[in-house]
PDB file of N, CA, C and O in Angstrom:
ATOM      1  N   MET A   1       0.481  -1.063   0.302  1.00  0.00           N
ATOM      2  CA  MET A   1       0.120   0.383  -0.165  1.00  0.00           C
ATOM      3  C   MET A   1       1.003   1.443  -0.125  1.00  0.00           C
ATOM      4  O   MET A   1       2.162   1.191   0.204  1.00  0.00           O
ATOM      5  N   SER A   2       0.732   2.431  -0.360  1.00  0.00           N
ATOM      6  CA  SER A   2       1.228   3.440  -1.042  1.00  0.00           C
ATOM      7  C   SER A   2       0.943   4.773   0.654  1.00  0.00           C
ATOM      8  O   SER A   2      -0.034   5.021   1.361  1.00  0.00           O
ATOM      9  N   GLU A   3       2.197   5.205   0.632  1.00  0.00           N
ATOM     10  CA  GLU A   3       2.174   6.096   1.374  1.00  0.00           C
ATOM     11  C   GLU A   3       0.312   6.600   1.196  1.00  0.00           C
ATOM     12  O   GLU A   3      -0.668   6.339   1.893  1.00  0.00           O
ATOM     13  N   LYS A   4       0.469   7.318   0.069  1.00  0.00           N
ATOM     14  CA  LYS A   4      -1.028   8.201   0.180  1.00  0.00           C
ATOM     15  C   LYS A   4      -2.605   7.647   0.055  1.00  0.00           C
ATOM     16  O   LYS A   4      -3.710   8.184   0.121  1.00  0.00           O
ATOM     17  N   GLU A   5      -2.177   6.453  -0.133  1.00  0.00           N
ATOM     18  CA  GLU A   5      -3.806   5.728   0.466  1.00  0.00           C
ATOM     19  C   GLU A   5      -3.368   5.365   2.451  1.00  0.00           C
ATOM     20  O   GLU A   5      -4.234   5.404   3.325  1.00  0.00           O
ATOM     21  N   ARG A   6      -2.132   5.101   2.675  1.00  0.00           N
ATOM     22  CA  ARG A   6      -2.424   4.799   4.257  1.00  0.00           C
ATOM     23  C   ARG A   6      -2.848   6.438   4.655  1.00  0.00           C
ATOM     24  O   ARG A   6      -3.859   6.584   5.342  1.00  0.00           O
ATOM     25  N   ALA A   7      -1.994   7.796   4.180  1.00  0.00           N
ATOM     26  CA  ALA A   7      -2.749   8.744   4.153  1.00  0.00           C
ATOM     27  C   ALA A   7      -4.965   8.851   4.390  1.00  0.00           C
ATOM     28  O   ALA A   7      -6.002   9.127   4.994  1.00  0.00           O
ATOM     29  N   LEU A   8      -4.236   8.366   3.330  1.00  0.00           N
ATOM     30  CA  LEU A   8      -6.358   8.143   3.560  1.00  0.00           C
ATOM     31  C   LEU A   8      -6.927   7.643   4.057  1.00  0.00           C
ATOM     32  O   LEU A   8      -7.981   8.142   4.453  1.00  0.00           O
ATOM     33  N   LEU A   9      -6.501   6.013   4.421  1.00  0.00           N
ATOM     34  CA  LEU A   9      -7.153   5.329   5.725  1.00  0.00           C
ATOM     35  C   LEU A   9      -6.695   5.888   7.578  1.00  0.00           C
ATOM     36  O   LEU A   9      -6.865   5.592   8.760  1.00  0.00           O
ATOM     37  N   ARG A  10      -6.102   6.761   6.760  1.00  0.00           N
ATOM     38  CA  ARG A  10      -5.495   7.148   8.888  1.00  0.00           C
ATOM     39  C   ARG A  10      -6.458   7.679   9.011  1.00  0.00           C
ATOM     40  O   ARG A  10      -7.267   7.335   9.872  1.00  0.00           O
ATOM     41  N   PHE A  11      -6.732   9.009   7.913  1.00  0.00           N
ATOM     42  CA  PHE A  11      -8.323  10.485   7.702  1.00  0.00           C
ATOM     43  C   PHE A  11      -8.917   9.209   8.494  1.00  0.00           C
ATOM     44  O   PHE A  11      -8.937   8.868   9.677  1.00  0.00           O
ATOM     45  N   VAL A  12      -9.478   8.569   7.059  1.00  0.00           N
ATOM     46  CA  VAL A  12     -11.220   7.861   7.703  1.00  0.00           C
ATOM     47  C   VAL A  12     -10.954   7.068   9.176  1.00  0.00           C
ATOM     48  O   VAL A  12     -11.901   7.258   9.938  1.00  0.00           O
ATOM     49  N   ALA A  13     -10.343   6.586   9.504  1.00  0.00           N
ATOM     50  CA  ALA A  13      -9.838   6.157  10.795  1.00  0.00           C
ATOM     51  C   ALA A  13     -10.373   7.605  11.567  1.00  0.00           C
ATOM     52  O   ALA A  13     -11.556   7.932  11.654  1.00  0.00           O
ATOM     53  N   ARG A  14      -9.213   8.385  12.101  1.00  0.00           N
ATOM     54  CA  ARG A  14      -9.722   9.293  12.453  1.00  0.00           C
ATOM     55  C   ARG A  14     -11.357  10.018  12.537  1.00  0.00           C
ATOM     56  O   ARG A  14     -11.916  10.201  13.618  1.00  0.00           O
ATOM     57  N   LEU A  15     -11.894  10.327  11.393  1.00  0.00           N
ATOM     58  CA  LEU A  15     -13.265   9.879  11.091  1.00  0.00           C
ATOM     59  C   LEU A  15     -14.611   9.229  11.534  1.00  0.00           C
ATOM     60  O   LEU A  15     -15.807   9.471  11.697  1.00  0.00           O
ATOM     61  N   ASN A  16     -13.617   8.201  11.632  1.00  0.00           N
ATOM     62  CA  ASN A  16     -14.906   7.454  12.084  1.00  0.00           C
ATOM     63  C   ASN A  16     -14.691   7.100  13.588  1.00  0.00           C
ATOM     64  O   ASN A  16     -15.490   6.393  14.202  1.00  0.00           O
ATOM     65  N   ASP A  17     -13.192   7.811  14.332  1.00  0.00           N
ATOM     66  CA  ASP A  17     -13.131   7.298  15.662  1.00  0.00           C
ATOM     67  C   ASP A  17     -13.311   7.940  16.362  1.00  0.00           C
ATOM     68  O   ASP A  17     -13.835   7.642  17.435  1.00  0.00           O
ATOM     69  N   GLU A  18     -12.780   9.592  15.881  1.00  0.00           N
ATOM     70  CA  GLU A  18     -13.104  10.637  16.291  1.00  0.00           C
ATOM     71  C   GLU A  18     -13.783  11.630  15.203  1.00  0.00           C
ATOM     72  O   GLU A  18     -13.055  12.205  14.393  1.00  0.00           O
ATOM     73  N   PRO A  19     -14.851  11.777  15.197  1.00  0.00           N
ATOM     74  CA  PRO A  19     -15.206  12.372  13.493  1.00  0.00           C
ATOM     75  C   PRO A  19     -15.336  14.071  14.182  1.00  0.00           C
ATOM     76  O   PRO A  19     -15.170  14.936  13.322  1.00  0.00           O
ATOM     77  N   ALA A  20     -15.566  14.509  15.375  1.00  0.00           N
ATOM     78  CA  ALA A  20     -15.541  15.885  15.998  1.00  0.00           C
ATOM     79  C   ALA A  20     -14.112  16.584  15.847  1.00  0.00           C
ATOM     80  O   ALA A  20     -13.919  17.758  15.528  1.00  0.00           O
ATOM     81  N   SER A  21     -12.814  15.270  16.250  1.00  0.00           N
ATOM     82  CA  SER A  21     -11.278  15.782  15.556  1.00  0.00           C
ATOM     83  C   SER A  21     -11.314  16.705  14.313  1.00  0.00           C
ATOM     84  O   SER A  21     -10.347  17.466  14.260  1.00  0.00           O
ATOM     85  N   VAL A  22     -11.976  16.786  13.562  1.00  0.00           N
ATOM     86  CA  VAL A  22     -11.088  16.611  11.913  1.00  0.00           C
ATOM     87  C   VAL A  22     -11.077  17.417  11.674  1.00  0.00           C
ATOM     88  O   VAL A  22     -12.238  17.798  11.522  1.00  0.00           O
ATOM     89  N   SER A  23     -10.346  18.205  11.465  1.00  0.00           N
ATOM     90  CA  SER A  23      -9.792  20.028  10.813  1.00  0.00           C
ATOM     91  C   SER A  23      -9.394  19.932   9.809  1.00  0.00           C
ATOM     92  O   SER A  23      -9.585  18.916   9.140  1.00  0.00           O
ATOM     93  N   ALA A  24      -8.728  20.937   9.390  1.00  0.00           N
ATOM     94  CA  ALA A  24      -8.655  21.842   8.210  1.00  0.00           C
ATOM     95  C   ALA A  24      -7.546  21.563   7.497  1.00  0.00           C
ATOM     96  O   ALA A  24      -7.270  21.658   6.301  1.00  0.00           O
ATOM     97  N   GLU A  25      -6.636  20.999   8.983  1.00  0.00           N
ATOM     98  CA  GLU A  25      -5.600  20.928   8.829  1.00  0.00           C
ATOM     99  C   GLU A  25      -4.896  19.562   8.449  1.00  0.00           C
ATOM    100  O   GLU A  25      -3.810  19.371   7.903  1.00  0.00           O
ATOM    101  N   HIS A  26      -6.412  18.143   9.178  1.00  0.00           N
ATOM    102  CA  HIS A  26      -6.174  17.034   8.109  1.00  0.00           C
ATOM    103  C   HIS A  26      -6.546  16.545   6.702  1.00  0.00           C
ATOM    104  O   HIS A  26      -6.165  15.623   5.980  1.00  0.00           O
ATOM    105  N   ILE A  27      -7.638  17.751   6.587  1.00  0.00           N
ATOM    106  CA  ILE A  27      -7.461  17.413   4.511  1.00  0.00           C
ATOM    107  C   ILE A  27      -6.235  18.425   4.325  1.00  0.00           C
ATOM    108  O   ILE A  27      -5.620  18.105   3.308  1.00  0.00           O
ATOM    109  N   ALA A  28      -5.763  19.353   4.854  1.00  0.00           N
ATOM    110  CA  ALA A  28      -4.813  19.498   3.613  1.00  0.00           C
ATOM    111  C   ALA A  28      -3.268  18.502   3.958  1.00  0.00           C
ATOM    112  O   ALA A  28      -2.294  18.806   3.269  1.00  0.00           O
ATOM    113  N   THR A  29      -3.122  17.568   4.810  1.00  0.00           N
ATOM    114  CA  THR A  29      -2.898  16.621   4.491  1.00  0.00           C
ATOM    115  C   THR A  29      -2.657  15.766   4.142  1.00  0.00           C
ATOM    116  O   THR A  29      -1.620  15.145   3.910  1.00  0.00           O
ATOM    117  N   LEU A  30      -4.240  15.550   4.012  1.00  0.00           N
ATOM    118  CA  LEU A  30      -4.747  14.490   2.240  1.00  0.00           C
ATOM    119  C   LEU A  30      -4.021  15.442   0.837  1.00  0.00           C
ATOM    120  O   LEU A  30      -2.943  15.219   0.288  1.00  0.00           O
ATOM    121  N   HIS A  31      -4.996  16.502   0.529  1.00  0.00           N
ATOM    122  CA  HIS A  31      -4.245  17.483  -0.137  1.00  0.00           C
ATOM    123  C   HIS A  31      -2.187  17.416  -0.930  1.00  0.00           C
ATOM    124  O   HIS A  31      -1.690  17.456  -2.056  1.00  0.00           O
ATOM    125  N   ALA A  32      -1.709  17.310   0.379  1.00  0.00           N
ATOM    126  CA  ALA A  32      -0.315  17.159   0.451  1.00  0.00           C
ATOM    127  C   ALA A  32       0.359  15.490   0.196  1.00  0.00           C
ATOM    128  O   ALA A  32       1.547  15.374  -0.105  1.00  0.00           O
ATOM    129  N   SER A  33      -0.607  14.171   0.365  1.00  0.00           N
ATOM    130  CA  SER A  33      -0.054  13.446   0.266  1.00  0.00           C
ATOM    131  C   SER A  33      -0.577  12.844  -1.758  1.00  0.00           C
ATOM    132  O   SER A  33      -0.225  11.931  -2.505  1.00  0.00           O
ATOM    133  N   GLY A  34      -1.667  14.168  -1.854  1.00  0.00           N
ATOM    134  CA  GLY A  34      -1.688  13.934  -3.461  1.00  0.00           C
ATOM    135  C   GLY A  34      -3.077  13.647  -3.283  1.00  0.00           C
ATOM    136  O   GLY A  34      -3.242  12.837  -4.196  1.00  0.00           O
ATOM    137  N   TRP A  35      -4.510  13.801  -2.557  1.00  0.00           N
ATOM    138  CA  TRP A  35      -5.734  13.344  -2.673  1.00  0.00           C
ATOM    139  C   TRP A  35      -5.952  14.613  -3.028  1.00  0.00           C
ATOM    140  O   TRP A  35      -5.283  15.535  -2.562  1.00  0.00           O
ATOM    141  N   ASP A  36      -7.274  14.846  -4.217  1.00  0.00           N
ATOM    142  CA  ASP A  36      -7.921  16.448  -4.527  1.00  0.00           C
ATOM    143  C   ASP A  36      -9.368  15.783  -3.359  1.00  0.00           C
ATOM    144  O   ASP A  36      -9.666  14.727  -2.801  1.00  0.00           O
ATOM    145  N   ASP A  37      -9.980  17.363  -3.506  1.00  0.00           N
ATOM    146  CA  ASP A  37     -11.540  17.293  -3.362  1.00  0.00           C
ATOM    147  C   ASP A  37     -12.299  16.040  -3.316  1.00  0.00           C
ATOM    148  O   ASP A  37     -12.579  15.701  -2.166  1.00  0.00           O
ATOM    149  N   GLU A  38     -12.737  15.208  -4.299  1.00  0.00           N
ATOM    150  CA  GLU A  38     -13.430  15.391  -4.950  1.00  0.00           C
ATOM    151  C   GLU A  38     -13.390  13.545  -4.477  1.00  0.00           C
ATOM    152  O   GLU A  38     -14.500  13.014  -4.431  1.00  0.00           O
ATOM    153  N   ALA A  39     -12.292  12.743  -4.185  1.00  0.00           N
ATOM    154  CA  ALA A  39     -11.558  11.755  -3.956  1.00  0.00           C
ATOM    155  C   ALA A  39     -11.566  11.757  -1.942  1.00  0.00           C
ATOM    156  O   ALA A  39     -11.954  10.780  -1.301  1.00  0.00           O
ATOM    157  N   ILE A  40     -11.197  12.697  -1.474  1.00  0.00           N
ATOM    158  CA  ILE A  40     -11.876  13.403  -0.090  1.00  0.00           C
ATOM    159  C   ILE A  40     -13.214  13.292   0.404  1.00  0.00           C
ATOM    160  O   ILE A  40     -13.571  12.997   1.545  1.00  0.00           O
ATOM    161  N   HIS A  41     -14.193  13.679  -1.007  1.00  0.00           N
ATOM    162  CA  HIS A  41     -15.426  13.357  -0.490  1.00  0.00           C
ATOM    163  C   HIS A  41     -16.306  12.194  -0.716  1.00  0.00           C
ATOM    164  O   HIS A  41     -17.429  11.932  -0.284  1.00  0.00           O
ATOM    165  N   ASP A  42     -15.622  11.656  -1.389  1.00  0.00           N
ATOM    166  CA  ASP A  42     -16.183   9.829  -1.719  1.00  0.00           C
ATOM    167  C   ASP A  42     -15.525   9.128  -0.510  1.00  0.00           C
ATOM    168  O   ASP A  42     -16.068   8.137  -0.022  1.00  0.00           O
ATOM    169  N   ALA A  43     -14.379   9.613  -0.019  1.00  0.00           N
ATOM    170  CA  ALA A  43     -13.633   8.952   1.241  1.00  0.00           C
ATOM    171  C   ALA A  43     -14.903   8.934   2.803  1.00  0.00           C
ATOM    172  O   ALA A  43     -15.649   8.074   3.270  1.00  0.00           O
ATOM    173  N   VAL A  44     -14.599  10.282   3.140  1.00  0.00           N
ATOM    174  CA  VAL A  44     -16.415  10.887   3.932  1.00  0.00           C
ATOM    175  C   VAL A  44     -17.261  10.774   3.378  1.00  0.00           C
ATOM    176  O   VAL A  44     -17.711  11.914   3.497  1.00  0.00           O
ATOM    177  N   SER A  45     -18.434   9.909   2.365  1.00  0.00           N
ATOM    178  CA  SER A  45     -19.435   9.804   1.759  1.00  0.00           C
ATOM    179  C   SER A  45     -19.480   7.926   2.429  1.00  0.00           C
ATOM    180  O   SER A  45     -20.490   7.416   2.914  1.00  0.00           O
ATOM    181  N   VAL A  46     -18.250   7.279   2.283  1.00  0.00           N
ATOM    182  CA  VAL A  46     -18.082   6.028   2.643  1.00  0.00           C
ATOM    183  C   VAL A  46     -19.036   5.735   4.025  1.00  0.00           C
ATOM    184  O   VAL A  46     -20.124   5.394   4.488  1.00  0.00           O
ATOM    185  N   CYS A  47     -17.096   6.348   4.350  1.00  0.00           N
ATOM    186  CA  CYS A  47     -17.178   6.426   5.969  1.00  0.00           C
ATOM    187  C   CYS A  47     -18.613   6.672   6.896  1.00  0.00           C
ATOM    188  O   CYS A  47     -18.898   6.379   8.058  1.00  0.00           O
ATOM    189  N   ALA A  48     -19.289   7.288   5.903  1.00  0.00           N
ATOM    190  CA  ALA A  48     -20.471   8.231   6.399  1.00  0.00           C
ATOM    191  C   ALA A  48     -21.312   6.605   5.838  1.00  0.00           C
ATOM    192  O   ALA A  48     -21.301   5.638   6.600  1.00  0.00           O
ATOM    193  N   LEU A  49     -21.545   6.578   5.358  1.00  0.00           N
ATOM    194  CA  LEU A  49     -22.759   5.476   5.029  1.00  0.00           C
ATOM    195  C   LEU A  49     -22.384   4.574   4.886  1.00  0.00           C
ATOM    196  O   LEU A  49     -23.010   4.021   3.981  1.00  0.00           O
ATOM    197  N   PHE A  50     -21.370   3.771   5.408  1.00  0.00           N
ATOM    198  CA  PHE A  50     -20.700   2.316   6.418  1.00  0.00           C
ATOM    199  C   PHE A  50     -21.455   2.507   8.119  1.00  0.00           C
ATOM    200  O   PHE A  50     -22.025   1.659   8.806  1.00  0.00           O
ATOM    201  N   ASN A  51     -21.242   3.606   8.330  1.00  0.00           N
ATOM    202  CA  ASN A  51     -21.726   3.778   9.840  1.00  0.00           C
ATOM    203  C   ASN A  51     -23.408   4.224  10.347  1.00  0.00           C
ATOM    204  O   ASN A  51     -23.928   4.139  11.459  1.00  0.00           O
ATOM    205  N   PHE A  52     -23.991   4.737   8.986  1.00  0.00           N
ATOM    206  CA  PHE A  52     -24.984   4.520   8.666  1.00  0.00           C
ATOM    207  C   PHE A  52     -25.764   2.888   8.965  1.00  0.00           C
ATOM    208  O   PHE A  52     -26.605   2.409   9.725  1.00  0.00           O
ATOM    209  N   TYR A  53     -24.829   2.425   7.784  1.00  0.00           N
ATOM    210  CA  TYR A  53     -25.892   0.882   8.145  1.00  0.00           C
ATOM    211  C   TYR A  53     -25.406   0.456   9.184  1.00  0.00           C
ATOM    212  O   TYR A  53     -26.215   0.997   9.938  1.00  0.00           O
ATOM    213  N   ASN A  54     -24.693  -0.116   9.896  1.00  0.00           N
ATOM    214  CA  ASN A  54     -23.719  -0.596  10.917  1.00  0.00           C
ATOM    215  C   ASN A  54     -25.092  -0.113  11.517  1.00  0.00           C
ATOM    216  O   ASN A  54     -26.079  -0.848  11.541  1.00  0.00           O
ATOM    217  N   ARG A  55     -25.087   1.055  11.953  1.00  0.00           N
ATOM    218  CA  ARG A  55     -26.218   1.428  12.871  1.00  0.00           C
ATOM    219  C   ARG A  55     -27.322   1.596  12.648  1.00  0.00           C
ATOM    220  O   ARG A  55     -28.049   2.085  13.512  1.00  0.00           O
ATOM    221  N   TRP A  56     -27.866   1.191  11.238  1.00  0.00           N
ATOM    222  CA  TRP A  56     -29.474   0.650  10.822  1.00  0.00           C
ATOM    223  C   TRP A  56     -29.815  -0.711  11.579  1.00  0.00           C
ATOM    224  O   TRP A  56     -30.780  -1.002  12.287  1.00  0.00           O
ATOM    225  N   VAL A  57     -28.443  -1.610  11.104  1.00  0.00           N
ATOM    226  CA  VAL A  57     -28.463  -2.794  11.425  1.00  0.00           C
ATOM    227  C   VAL A  57     -28.758  -3.019  12.216  1.00  0.00           C
ATOM    228  O   VAL A  57     -29.760  -3.692  12.459  1.00  0.00           O
ATOM    229  N   ASP A  58     -27.844  -2.446  13.128  1.00  0.00           N
ATOM    230  CA  ASP A  58     -27.871  -2.795  14.681  1.00  0.00           C
ATOM    231  C   ASP A  58     -28.943  -2.351  15.615  1.00  0.00           C
ATOM    232  O   ASP A  58     -29.421  -2.717  16.689  1.00  0.00           O
ATOM    233  N   GLY A  59     -29.102  -1.463  14.794  1.00  0.00           N
ATOM    234  CA  GLY A  59     -31.305  -0.642  15.509  1.00  0.00           C
ATOM    235  C   GLY A  59     -31.995  -2.531  15.154  1.00  0.00           C
ATOM    236  O   GLY A  59     -31.909  -3.632  15.698  1.00  0.00           O
ATOM    237  N   ALA A  60     -32.690  -1.894  13.846  1.00  0.00           N
ATOM    238  CA  ALA A  60     -32.945  -2.755  13.548  1.00  0.00           C
ATOM    239  C   ALA A  60     -33.401  -4.200  13.755  1.00  0.00           C
ATOM    240  O   ALA A  60     -34.409  -4.782  13.354  1.00  0.00           O
ATOM    241  N   GLY A  61     -31.830  -4.828  14.884  1.00  0.00           N
ATOM    242  CA  GLY A  61     -31.855  -5.845  15.017  1.00  0.00           C
ATOM    243  C   GLY A  61     -31.769  -6.822  14.241  1.00  0.00           C
ATOM    244  O   GLY A  61     -32.272  -7.857  14.679  1.00  0.00           O
ATOM    245  N   ILE A  62     -30.989  -6.904  12.538  1.00  0.00           N
ATOM    246  CA  ILE A  62     -30.895  -7.743  11.011  1.00  0.00           C
ATOM    247  C   ILE A  62     -29.498  -8.515  12.190  1.00  0.00           C
ATOM    248  O   ILE A  62     -28.532  -7.915  12.661  1.00  0.00           O
ATOM    249  N   HIS A  63     -29.841  -9.832  12.357  1.00  0.00           N
ATOM    250  CA  HIS A  63     -28.355 -10.781  12.707  1.00  0.00           C
ATOM    251  C   HIS A  63     -28.046 -11.056  11.003  1.00  0.00           C
ATOM    252  O   HIS A  63     -28.649 -11.050   9.930  1.00  0.00           O
ATOM    253  N   GLY A  64     -26.312 -11.361  11.712  1.00  0.00           N
ATOM    254  CA  GLY A  64     -25.619 -11.930  10.125  1.00  0.00           C
ATOM    255  C   GLY A  64     -26.334 -12.677   9.510  1.00  0.00           C
ATOM    256  O   GLY A  64     -27.541 -12.868   9.658  1.00  0.00           O
ATOM    257  N   ALA A  65     -25.175 -13.424   8.338  1.00  0.00           N
ATOM    258  CA  ALA A  65     -25.597 -14.627   7.651  1.00  0.00           C
ATOM    259  C   ALA A  65     -24.812 -15.980   8.228  1.00  0.00           C
ATOM    260  O   ALA A  65     -23.928 -16.336   9.008  1.00  0.00           O
ATOM    261  N   PRO A  66     -25.251 -16.199   7.798  1.00  0.00           N
ATOM    262  CA  PRO A  66     -24.333 -18.060   8.536  1.00  0.00           C
ATOM    263  C   PRO A  66     -23.492 -17.539   7.410  1.00  0.00           C
ATOM    264  O   PRO A  66     -23.819 -16.888   6.418  1.00  0.00           O
ATOM    265  N   GLU A  67     -21.432 -18.332   8.116  1.00  0.00           N
ATOM    266  CA  GLU A  67     -20.275 -18.292   7.748  1.00  0.00           C
ATOM    267  C   GLU A  67     -19.683 -18.596   6.220  1.00  0.00           C
ATOM    268  O   GLU A  67     -18.684 -18.260   5.584  1.00  0.00           O
ATOM    269  N   SER A  68     -21.401 -19.797   5.881  1.00  0.00           N
ATOM    270  CA  SER A  68     -21.200 -19.552   4.825  1.00  0.00           C
ATOM    271  C   SER A  68     -21.487 -19.131   3.639  1.00  0.00           C
ATOM    272  O   SER A  68     -20.965 -19.538   2.601  1.00  0.00           O
ATOM    273  N   VAL A  69     -22.476 -18.153   3.754  1.00  0.00           N
ATOM    274  CA  VAL A  69     -22.883 -17.033   3.005  1.00  0.00           C
ATOM    275  C   VAL A  69     -21.681 -16.229   2.275  1.00  0.00           C
ATOM    276  O   VAL A  69     -21.407 -16.007   1.096  1.00  0.00           O
ATOM    277  N   TYR A  70     -21.058 -15.877   3.584  1.00  0.00           N
ATOM    278  CA  TYR A  70     -19.920 -14.778   3.871  1.00  0.00           C
ATOM    279  C   TYR A  70     -19.322 -16.005   3.620  1.00  0.00           C
ATOM    280  O   TYR A  70     -20.338 -16.574   3.222  1.00  0.00           O
ATOM    281  N   ALA A  71     -18.148 -17.150   3.520  1.00  0.00           N
ATOM    282  CA  ALA A  71     -17.250 -16.802   2.682  1.00  0.00           C
ATOM    283  C   ALA A  71     -17.734 -17.485   1.201  1.00  0.00           C
ATOM    284  O   ALA A  71     -16.791 -18.120   0.728  1.00  0.00           O
ATOM    285  N   ALA A  72     -18.465 -17.512   0.682  1.00  0.00           N
ATOM    286  CA  ALA A  72     -18.969 -17.767  -0.848  1.00  0.00           C
ATOM    287  C   ALA A  72     -18.522 -16.726  -1.872  1.00  0.00           C
ATOM    288  O   ALA A  72     -17.894 -16.758  -2.930  1.00  0.00           O
ATOM    289  N   SER A  73     -19.285 -15.504  -0.890  1.00  0.00           N
ATOM    290  CA  SER A  73     -19.285 -14.518  -1.835  1.00  0.00           C
ATOM    291  C   SER A  73     -18.340 -13.624  -1.320  1.00  0.00           C
ATOM    292  O   SER A  73     -18.607 -12.447  -1.564  1.00  0.00           O
ATOM    293  N   GLY A  74     -17.017 -13.884  -0.492  1.00  0.00           N
ATOM    294  CA  GLY A  74     -16.062 -13.541  -0.403  1.00  0.00           C
ATOM    295  C   GLY A  74     -14.999 -13.729  -1.878  1.00  0.00           C
ATOM    296  O   GLY A  74     -14.247 -12.999  -2.523  1.00  0.00           O
ATOM    297  N   LYS A  75     -15.478 -15.210  -1.935  1.00  0.00           N
ATOM    298  CA  LYS A  75     -15.159 -15.998  -2.618  1.00  0.00           C
ATOM    299  C   LYS A  75     -15.394 -15.602  -4.151  1.00  0.00           C
ATOM    300  O   LYS A  75     -14.487 -15.241  -4.900  1.00  0.00           O
ATOM    301  N   ARG A  76     -16.638 -15.710  -4.484  1.00  0.00           N
ATOM    302  CA  ARG A  76     -17.144 -14.748  -5.559  1.00  0.00           C
ATOM    303  C   ARG A  76     -16.413 -13.506  -5.985  1.00  0.00           C
ATOM    304  O   ARG A  76     -15.630 -13.380  -6.927  1.00  0.00           O
ATOM    305  N   MET A  77     -16.755 -12.749  -5.245  1.00  0.00           N
ATOM    306  CA  MET A  77     -15.694 -11.149  -4.705  1.00  0.00           C
ATOM    307  C   MET A  77     -14.083 -11.091  -5.791  1.00  0.00           C
ATOM    308  O   MET A  77     -13.521 -10.580  -6.759  1.00  0.00           O
ATOM    309  N   ALA A  78     -14.011 -11.960  -4.795  1.00  0.00           N
ATOM    310  CA  ALA A  78     -12.798 -11.730  -4.997  1.00  0.00           C
ATOM    311  C   ALA A  78     -11.670 -12.623  -6.564  1.00  0.00           C
ATOM    312  O   ALA A  78     -10.519 -12.505  -6.986  1.00  0.00           O
ATOM    313  N   GLN A  79     -13.162 -13.634  -6.997  1.00  0.00           N
ATOM    314  CA  GLN A  79     -12.752 -14.071  -8.745  1.00  0.00           C
ATOM    315  C   GLN A  79     -13.296 -12.947  -9.778  1.00  0.00           C
ATOM    316  O   GLN A  79     -13.009 -13.188 -10.950  1.00  0.00           O
ATOM    317  N   GLY A  80     -14.121 -11.621  -9.514  1.00  0.00           N
ATOM    318  CA  GLY A  80     -14.609 -11.275  -9.917  1.00  0.00           C
ATOM    319  C   GLY A  80     -15.074  -9.157  -9.377  1.00  0.00           C
ATOM    320  O   GLY A  80     -15.509  -8.102  -9.838  1.00  0.00           O
ATOM    321  N   GLY A  81     -14.660  -9.657  -8.417  1.00  0.00           N
ATOM    322  CA  GLY A  81     -14.953  -8.015  -8.050  1.00  0.00           C
ATOM    323  C   GLY A  81     -16.380  -8.101  -7.510  1.00  0.00           C
ATOM    324  O   GLY A  81     -16.941  -9.177  -7.302  1.00  0.00           O
ATOM    325  N   TYR A  82     -16.888  -7.006  -7.314  1.00  0.00           N
ATOM    326  CA  TYR A  82     -18.594  -6.577  -6.802  1.00  0.00           C
ATOM    327  C   TYR A  82     -19.337  -6.444  -7.868  1.00  0.00           C
ATOM    328  O   TYR A  82     -20.538  -6.380  -7.604  1.00  0.00           O
ATOM    329  N   SER A  83     -18.986  -6.358  -9.314  1.00  0.00           N
ATOM    330  CA  SER A  83     -19.696  -7.434 -10.143  1.00  0.00           C
ATOM    331  C   SER A  83     -21.076  -8.404  -9.769  1.00  0.00           C
ATOM    332  O   SER A  83     -21.058  -9.620  -9.578  1.00  0.00           O
ATOM    333  N   ARG A  84     -22.194  -7.554  -9.728  1.00  0.00           N
ATOM    334  CA  ARG A  84     -22.833  -8.975  -9.388  1.00  0.00           C
ATOM    335  C   ARG A  84     -23.142  -9.279 -10.875  1.00  0.00           C
ATOM    336  O   ARG A  84     -24.344  -9.298 -10.611  1.00  0.00           O
ATOM    337  N   ASP A  85     -23.126  -9.474 -11.891  1.00  0.00           N
ATOM    338  CA  ASP A  85     -22.859  -9.883 -13.634  1.00  0.00           C
ATOM    339  C   ASP A  85     -22.765 -11.154 -13.752  1.00  0.00           C
ATOM    340  O   ASP A  85     -21.671 -11.714 -13.671  1.00  0.00           O
ATOM    341  N   ASP A  86     -23.607 -11.641 -13.909  1.00  0.00           N
ATOM    342  CA  ASP A  86     -23.227 -13.500 -13.872  1.00  0.00           C
ATOM    343  C   ASP A  86     -22.203 -14.261 -15.025  1.00  0.00           C
ATOM    344  O   ASP A  86     -22.384 -13.966 -16.206  1.00  0.00           O
ATOM    345  N   PRO A  87     -21.477 -14.924 -14.784  1.00  0.00           N
ATOM    346  CA  PRO A  87     -20.615 -14.946 -16.416  1.00  0.00           C
ATOM    347  C   PRO A  87     -20.979 -15.181 -17.505  1.00  0.00           C
ATOM    348  O   PRO A  87     -20.187 -15.124 -18.446  1.00  0.00           O
TER     349      PRO A  87
END
C-alpha cells in the first residue's frame, strides 16, 4: 500500500473514531499526499454510509448470515470483483 493510501486510511480512521476532531489541517495533509477534494469527499461519504448502515442494522436487530454465506460471497468477489453480473 502506498503512503498516499495510508494517509487516506489514517484520515478515515480518525473520521470514524473521532469525527469532531477532524480539522482543516487533516484535509491539508490529504491534499499534500496527493488527494483532491472529490476523492476526499468520496472517502467521507463511504465512511459515513458504512456508519449509517451499521447503526441501522444494529438498531433494526438484523442478524448476520451464516459463515458459509460470507465465505461464498468472498470467493465470488475475489474472482469477479463487486459486480453482481453472472459470467
